[in-house]
N, C-alpha and C positions, 0 to 999 in steps of 0.2 A: 188776831193782831199780826201784823207783818212788821219786819224790820225791828225786832225787839232789841234794844241796846241795854247793857247793864248800867247801873246807875251808881253814883257815889253815895256815901252815907249822908250827904246833905239833903237827899231827896227821899227820906224815910217817912212813911206814913205811920203815925201812931194810932193803934187800935184801942177800943174801949178797955180791953184787958191790960193795957199798958205796954204791950209788945209793939215793937217797931219793925216794919217789914215792907219792902218794895222789891218786886221781882225784876222790873225793868221799865223802860219807856219806849213807846213805839207809835205806830200809825195804825188805825183801823178804819174800816168803811162802815159808817152808821147806816148809809143807804147806798144805792148804786151811784148816786151823784154827789154824795157828801162823805168826804174823807176827813177824819179827825186826826190831828198830829199832836204830839207831846202828850199822849195818853199814857197815864201812869198805871202799870199793871200790878195789882195787889190781889193775888188769888185768895188770900185768907179773908179779904173784906167781902161781906155778903151783899153789898149794894153797889150799883153803878151810879157814880155822880158825874154831873156835867156842869161846867162853868158857863153859865148863860152869858155872862159878861164877855168872856173870851170868844164864845161862839158868835155872838151877834156882832162883835168888832171885826172878826175875821171875815164874816159874810157881808159886812157893811149894811147891817140891818139895825133897826130900833125895835123895841117892844113896848107896847102899851098894855099895862096890867089893869084888869078889872076884877071884881070880886069872884067871878066864876070862870073867867077865861082870860087869855092874852091875845093880842093882835100884833103879828109881825109887819114891819114896813121896810121897804128898801130905802135907804138914805140917799137923798139927792146930794149933789155937790154943795148946793146952797144950804143944806141942813147942818153942815159942819160948823 
């Protein structure tokens, strides 16, 4: 993660054991061509979570979900 900024107590993540912890917020590269911003860094949390809603909005995509897969689609101006 690059450009890690400290956070206020308003952005604490509460873990299953009841503890609240956030190390910072920053930007990371998911791939060579995809940079994710406003990433919350919680080193004590054992999983990586992704907001699909924020991701598809920032990329101007939509997703169609099916029982076994999903299909991304670039939104046209007329889709708004």
